[in-house]
N, C-alpha and C positions, 0 to 999 in steps of 0.2 A: 195172629192165628188168621186171620182172615185172609190173607195173603198166599200163605200157605194152603187153605183150602181152596181157592183160586188156581192156584198151579197145579195141585193134583187134581181137581175136577178139569180144567182145560187140559191135563196131559191124557184122563178116561175119556174127552172127550174126543180127543184128535185119535187116539190110539182106535176107538172105535167107529169113528169116521175113515179113517187108513187101512181098518178091517173089512168096512163094509165094500167100500171101493176096491180094495184085494178080490173077496169073494165075487163080486159082480162084475167087475172088470178085467181084473189080473192084473192092477199095476201096485205099484206100492211094495211089493212082496220083501224086500228085505224091513221095511218097516213096520209092519204087521205081527203085533208081537203074541197075538191071540193062535195064529197057526203054530208056534211052536210049541203048545199046551198039549202033550198027547191026549189027557183025557177030555179034551173039546173034540177030537177027531170026528168030523161029520158033522157037526155042530156049528161051525166057526161063525156063520151067518148071524145066527140068531144069538150068539154071545156076544160079535160085535156089535149088533143092535143094542144087546141089555148093555153092553159098556158104555155107548153111546147116551143112553137114558140115563144112566149112571151118573155120568160124568157131568151133563145135563144139571139134573137134580142138584148135584154137591157145587157145582158153581152157582147155580140161581140161589142154594140155600147164602153161602158166602155172600151174595151182594144182597140179600135181606139183613141177613146178621149185620152188616154195616150200617145200615140205615137206623138203627136203633139209638137214642141218645144212653149214653150209660149212666149207671144208677137205677136206684129204684123208680117205679112208675108211681105217682101219685093220682088216686082218681079226684073226682071233684068233692067228693063229701068230706077229704081229709083237707082240703084247706079251708083257712080261718076267712069267715067273713070279713069284707073290708066296712068298717062304720063309719 
């Protein structure tokens, strides 16, 4: 599941960066999906920035979720004392 979230987050981050480059420089006209959405007309730059931020957050959360050990966490008070 982690790989799916990394892929989705990477795609969102990529689309956000491409949208920003398209709005500022004019490049990547065919790759920017944001410009195809009519309800974002006039707000493409802000939508691209938001998309890049959301993609970065999804990738970061997916990376952090992979570092946790499986199973329940055991606090120090629950462990048996060695005798």
